[in-house]
C-alpha positions in Angstrom: 182.0 147.3 105.1 182.2 147.2 108.9 178.5 147.6 109.2 177.9 144.8 106.7 180.2 142.4 108.6 178.5 143.3 111.9 175.1 142.7 110.3 176.2 139.3 109.0 177.7 138.4 112.4 174.4 139.4 114.1 172.4 137.4 111.7 174.6 134.3 112.4 174.2 134.7 116.1 170.5 135.1 115.8 170.3 132.0 113.6 172.4 130.0 116.0 170.2 131.1 118.9 167.1 130.1 117.0 168.6 126.7 116.2 169.6 126.1 119.8 166.1 127.1 121.0 164.5 124.7 118.5 166.9 121.9 119.5 166.0 122.4 123.1 162.3 122.4 122.3 162.7 119.1 120.4 164.7 117.5 123.2 162.0 118.6 125.7 159.3 117.0 123.6 157.6 120.4 122.9 157.4 119.8 119.1 154.0 118.2 118.7 154.0 115.4 116.1 150.4 114.4 116.0 148.7 114.7 112.6 145.7 116.6 114.0 147.5 119.9 114.4 149.9 121.8 112.2 153.6 122.3 113.1 154.7 125.7 114.5 155.5 128.1 111.7 159.3 127.9 112.2 159.2 124.1 111.9 156.9 124.2 108.9 159.1 126.7 107.1 162.3 124.6 107.8 160.7 121.4 106.6 159.3 123.1 103.5 162.7 124.6 102.7 164.5 121.4 103.2 162.0 119.5 101.0 162.0 122.0 98.1 165.9 122.3 98.1 166.2 118.5 98.1 163.6 117.9 95.3 165.2 120.6 93.2 168.7 119.1 93.6 167.6 115.5 93.1 165.4 116.1 90.0 167.8 118.3 88.1 169.3 115.4 86.2 165.9 114.0 85.0 164.9 114.6 81.4 161.2 114.0 80.4 160.5 111.7 77.4 160.0 113.5 74.1 156.5 112.0 73.7 155.2 113.1 77.2 152.4 115.2 75.7 151.0 112.3 73.6 147.3 111.6 74.6 148.0 107.9 74.8 150.3 108.5 77.8 147.7 110.5 79.6 145.1 107.8 78.9 147.3 105.1 80.4 148.1 107.3 83.4 144.4 108.1 84.1 143.6 104.6 85.5 146.6 104.6 87.8 145.8 108.1 89.0 142.2 107.1 89.8 143.3 104.0 91.7 146.5 105.3 93.5 146.3 109.1 93.8 142.7 110.4 93.8 142.1 109.4 97.4 144.6 111.9 98.5 144.9 114.4 95.6 141.3 114.4 94.5 139.5 113.9 91.2 137.8 116.4 88.9 134.6 117.5 90.6 135.7 116.2 94.0 136.0 118.7 96.9 137.6 116.5 99.6 138.1 112.9 100.7 138.1 110.9 103.9 141.8 110.2 103.6 142.9 113.7 102.5 141.0 115.3 105.4 142.9 113.1 108.0 146.4 113.7 106.6 149.0 116.2 107.7 150.5 117.8 105.9 147.5 117.8 103.6 148.3 116.6 100.1 148.0 119.2 97.4 144.9 119.3 95.3 146.3 118.2 91.9 143.1 119.1 90.1 143.9 122.7 90.9 147.7 122.7 91.4 148.6 122.7 87.7 146.7 125.9 87.2 148.8 127.9 89.5 152.2 126.1 89.6 155.1 128.3 90.6 157.4 126.3 88.2 157.1 128.0 84.8 159.3 125.5 82.9 157.1 122.4 81.9 160.2 120.2 81.6 161.3 121.1 85.2 157.8 120.6 86.5 157.6 117.2 84.9 161.0 116.2 86.3 159.9 117.2 89.8 156.6 115.3 89.5 158.4 112.2 88.2 160.9 112.3 91.1 158.2 112.8 93.8 156.1 109.9 92.4 159.1 107.6 92.1 160.9 108.3 95.4 158.1 109.8 97.6 158.5 112.4 100.3 159.5 111.2 103.8 157.1 111.7 106.7 154.4 113.2 104.5 152.3 110.2 103.5 153.6 110.4 99.9 154.7 106.9 98.9 157.8 106.0 96.9 155.9 104.1 94.3 159.1 102.7 92.8 159.5 100.6 96.0 156.2 98.8 95.2 157.5 98.1 91.8 156.0 100.9 89.6 158.2 101.2 86.5 159.5 104.4 85.0 157.3 104.3 81.9 154.1 104.0 84.1 155.4 106.9 86.2 155.8 109.1 83.1 152.3 108.1 82.0 151.1 109.3 85.4 153.0 112.6 85.0 151.4 113.0 81.5 148.0 112.7 83.1 148.8 115.2 85.8 149.5 117.8 83.0 146.0 117.4 81.5 144.1 116.8 84.8 143.5 120.5 85.6 141.8 121.0 82.2 139.3 118.1 82.6 135.7 118.6 83.5 134.1 116.0 85.8 132.6 114.2 82.8 135.9 114.2 80.8 137.7 112.9 83.8 135.3 110.0 84.1 135.6 109.3 80.4 139.4 109.2 80.3 139.5 106.9 83.4 136.9 104.6 81.9 139.0 104.5 78.6 142.2 103.7 80.5 143.6 100.2 81.3 142.6 100.7 84.9 145.2 100.2 87.7 147.9 98.7 85.4 151.6 98.6 86.1 154.3 96.3 87.4 153.6 95.8 91.1 155.3 94.5 94.2 154.5 90.8 93.4 156.8 91.0 90.4 160.4 90.3 91.3 162.6 93.4 91.1 165.9 94.5 92.5 166.2 96.5 95.7 165.3 100.2 95.5 168.9 101.2 96.0 169.9 99.3 92.9 167.2 101.0 90.7 167.7 104.5 92.0 169.1 106.0 88.8 167.8 109.5 88.1 165.7 109.7 85.0 167.0 106.4 83.5 164.7 103.7 82.1 163.5 101.1 84.5 165.4 97.8 84.0 162.3 95.7 84.2 159.6 97.0 81.9 157.1 94.1 82.2 153.7 95.1 83.5 150.5 93.6 84.7 147.1 94.8 85.8 145.7 95.0 89.3 142.1 95.0 90.5 140.9 98.3 91.8 141.2 98.8 95.5 138.0 99.0 97.6 137.1 99.2 101.3 
């Protein structure tokens, strides 16, 4: 027992020393924050740990809709994915993009991600995806799409599409996007309550009206 207590005490001291060292490095400006270089491993691990624990906690109360696997949901989500997500997360048959290359941390390749997800429970994976799309991830480039007015039903349609995306060939991807309604959901020009008022985990959006947007171009 004494050896165990000494071991725990030693670990706490080491953790405290590491934390103090990191704080001093931050204060001295030695933690580089440019997007052209990766963080030091200890910073990356800490941020990844904090992110994953937060997403797990925040998404645990979300229940996916019973009809999430219906093809109509994926069809509707395809147009929004092509307009809002493919620039960072890629499309079937696409190896990289201008925006994705310039971002750090680099967004996951969602064409491949579903094939090797560490989350075995499809319901938990769907809840995680819904939460990330709705609330975003701070300081990562991932937007909180709910703040621009995207309603819950459209977010679930996007989640439905993510679940079929890894199975699509380049041609099938183009076909489902062409068959979709394009970039279509309630947007920022539609009056909606502040984000704090709508931040109800997994509950229906109080303003289900929708409209179509033209595809972005530059």
